[in-house]
C-alpha positions in Angstrom: -142.4 -25.0 -73.4 -138.6 -26.1 -73.7 -138.4 -27.5 -70.0 -134.2 -27.7 -70.7 -134.3 -23.6 -70.9 -135.6 -21.0 -68.7 -135.9 -17.9 -70.9 -135.9 -14.2 -68.2 -137.3 -12.5 -70.9 -134.6 -9.3 -69.7 -134.2 -7.9 -73.3 -132.2 -4.8 -72.8 -130.0 -2.8 -75.8 -126.1 -3.3 -74.6 -125.0 -0.1 -76.1 -120.9 -0.8 -76.0 -121.9 -4.6 -78.0 -124.1 -3.0 -80.4 -126.7 -5.7 -79.7 -129.8 -7.1 -77.2 -128.8 -8.9 -74.8 -130.6 -10.9 -72.7 -130.4 -14.2 -70.8 -131.6 -17.6 -70.5 -131.1 -20.8 -67.8 -129.8 -23.6 -69.6 -129.3 -27.2 -66.8 -129.2 -24.4 -63.9 -126.6 -22.1 -65.6 -127.1 -18.5 -66.5 -125.9 -18.3 -70.3 -126.0 -14.8 -71.7 -127.1 -14.3 -75.4 -126.1 -11.1 -77.3 -128.1 -10.4 -80.5 -126.2 -7.7 -82.5 -128.3 -5.4 -84.2 -128.0 -4.7 -88.5 -127.3 -1.8 -90.1 -129.3 0.5 -90.7 -131.5 0.4 -86.9 -131.4 2.4 -83.7 -130.7 0.8 -80.7 -134.6 1.5 -79.5 -136.0 -0.1 -82.6 -134.1 -3.2 -82.5 -134.9 -3.8 -79.2 -138.6 -3.0 -80.3 -137.8 -5.4 -83.0 -136.4 -8.4 -80.6 -139.0 -8.6 -78.2 -141.8 -9.0 -81.2 -140.0 -11.5 -82.2 -139.2 -13.3 -78.8 -140.5 -17.0 -79.8 -138.0 -16.2 -83.0 -135.4 -15.5 -81.0 -136.2 -18.6 -78.7 -136.1 -21.0 -81.4 -132.7 -19.2 -82.9 -130.8 -19.5 -79.2 -132.4 -23.2 -78.3 -130.7 -24.2 -82.1 -127.4 -22.2 -81.3 -127.2 -23.5 -77.5 -127.6 -27.5 -79.2 -124.8 -26.9 -81.5 -122.8 -25.3 -78.1 -121.9 -21.9 -80.4 -121.1 -20.3 -76.9 -118.0 -18.1 -77.1 -115.2 -19.1 -73.9 -117.0 -16.6 -71.7 -119.9 -18.5 -71.8 -121.8 -16.2 -74.0 -123.9 -16.5 -77.2 -123.6 -14.5 -80.0 -126.4 -14.2 -82.8 -126.3 -11.9 -85.9 -129.9 -10.2 -86.0 -131.4 -9.8 -89.2 -133.5 -7.8 -91.0 
């Protein structure tokens, strides 16, 4: 278990961004993560898939945070993959 990051497992589909949104605490700060939905998916199916692959996405989020890939608003954007 990663002691520096706390994954909230609060996955929701954000229609505005066409991405699954979740949050992670890093050093006491809350960052919002968006995992963009690939073409050809429905919102419901993508949300289910991201939840099922939570451990994969946690690794991807951890790597992106180490690379300091946050946007100016403190959000992290990841491209979904099939």
